[in-house]
N, C-alpha and C positions, 0 to 999 in steps of 0.2 A: 261919327264916335268910328274908328278905326276896327273892320273883324280882327278876331285874334285867326291869328295863324292853329295848325295842325298845332300839335305835337309832330316828330320827325322821331320813325320809329327807327331801333337803331338795335345795329346785328348786335346778338351778344350767343356766346357758347355754355351749358349749361358745363357742370359743378360734375353730371355724370361724365360724359369727354373727359372731360381735364381727369376725372379721378382714374378714368381709365389708362388714358394716355400716360399721366405723369407717376401715378403710385402702381400705376399693375405695368403695364409692356413696358416702362423705366425703371422698372425696380430696380436697385441697387448700382445703377447705368451715372448718375447725373452726379458728376464730385464739387468740391468748391466749387471751381470754373461757370460749369454748369449752371448752379444753384443762384451763384449774386448775378448771372445774366437772365437767369427767372426773372428772380426777384427787381431786378433793375424793368423790367416789364410788367412789374406786377404782378407775380405769381409766388407765396412763399409755400416751398413744399414741406415742410418744415411745420404751418398751421395745419388748421382744418380749412381747407380749401373752398372759396366762396360760391356763394349758387349761382354766378355768373361772370363772364370776362366779354371782355370788350373782342372783338373779330380781330383787330388789328394785332391783340393778345394772345389768342387764339394762331394765326396766318404765324407769328411769329414763335411761340412754342412749336408750328411743325415744325419753323427749319432747325433751329435748334435740335428738334430729339432725333429728326433723320443725321444732321448730321456726326452725332453721337454716339445710337444706335448700329449708322450704318456708314462710320466715315468712306469705306474702299467701293463702294455702289456708286453706279450714277444718280442725278438726281435723281432724276424721276424714278428712280428704278426703285432709291429710297426713299421717297417719299410714298412711293406706292407700297414701298414691304411697311413701314411704318403703319399705312394705315388696316391690312392682315393683323399685325400687334394693338393697335387701339383697340379694334376690338374685340381682338380677346382680349382685350386685361377689361373693357367696358362688360365682359361675361362675368366677370367675376363682382362688378356692386350689383345692388339690389334687382337696379330697375332690367338690369345688362340681365341678367338668373332669367327674370320675370318672361324677356321681347326672346330671349334664346330658347326658350318652353313653349312657349308663341311656335317659334321655329320651326320646331323639329316636328313638332303638331303640326301646323299650315304645309310646311314644304316647301322647295323655290319658289313655284311660279305662283303662289300669291300671294306668296311672303316678298316679292318684285313689285308685286299686283301696292304693295301697301307701304315701296319703300319714305314715302312721306312719313308717315308716322314714324315709322327704324330713324330716317333727322333728323327728325325734333324731339326727339328726343336726347341728342347734343346740341342743338344750335333752333334758332330757334326763323331762319332767315330761309330758306331752300324751302325748297318742296320736289315733287316731281311727281315721272309721266312717265308711265309704264306700256307698251301694247306687244301681243306676240305676233311676230314675225312671219311668214309663209316659211311654211320647214318645221316647224315647232320656234326657235327662236325668239325672246326678247327682247328687247329692248328698253331702253333701260334713260331716259331724260333729267335730267342733274338742274334745278337752277333756283337761280338767288330771283325770290319771290317781289316784283316790283314796288313795295310799296318800303323798300331797305333800298330803292336806288342808287336818291339823294342820298344818304349816309352816307356809303361805301364808296361812290365815284366812282371815281380809275381804276383805283384797284380792284384787282381780282376776287369775289366772294367769297370762291370754294376753292383750294385747292385740286383739280379734277387728279392729278396721281392716287391722294390720302382717300380721294371718294371711292376711284377703282381698287382700294383694296379693302374700302369695305364694305363694296360688291362682293367680292370675289370669295371673304371671308363668311358675308353673310350665306352667300349660296351651300356655302360649304358648313358652315354649323346642317343646315335643312335638308345637309344627308349629301348633296353633290358640288363634284367637282370637278369645274370646268374653267379655261381661261376668258378672267374679263377684259373684252378690247375698248378702250377705246381712239371714236369712231376722230378723226379728224376735226378737233373744233373748230368752226364758222360764225365764232361770238369771242371777239377780238378782245371783249372785255372784261373777259373769266367770269361771267357770271349762267354761261349752263355748256354744259357738258347733257354729252350723251355715249352710250357703252350698249355694245353687245352683248347678252350676254347667249354662247352655247346651249343653251341645253337641248337642244335635239343632240350632243353629243354625248348625252348622258343616260349612263347604261338606264334603262327600261325601270318604271315603277322607281325611280329615283328623285324626280321631279316634284312629286307629291306630294301630300299626306302620310305621316306614321301611321302605320294601321297598328295597334294595339292591340295582341291579343284577349279576348273577356278570362280572367282567369279566376275557373267555374268551383 
């Protein structure tokens, strides 16, 4: 009797990410043509969003939204700015409000050490590794988990510039504004990207948790 093959894990984007992107970041910017293109990809913004969407739908949605929201910017800059706006929009969701409250309490350095938790509020197939560099900067590597490689195949599993925007906005929510640098990618598959977050450039006292004064 042949052995059963294990079910292949399928990468998806959750409704919280799609809500932050389409309902909040793209509010009043999706005309009839954009809505028809989204509908062709399986996304109906005039009805309640599904709980999850396939990765290819997410990647197509990011491409469309970047072109609509930032038509005059180069491709990479548009994807980066869209990542910023998407996380801003995510902050308007119920899960985003909770995450932002945690970010403000924890500060940038601790939050970056929990980047996997942040990513997995939006997608199921990505994880992150963070480490502190000599001098105080942080290095964050975001990658597709190996068990999803077969399902993703040769297409990029992540949008490196979009993720850079998410990290930049997350750090700002934590109270720190610094440029996030995408290190030259070495993974041709688009399954892994490394970022440098120069927290050493941040003003003293802005990268740790916010200390709340006790009300007397």
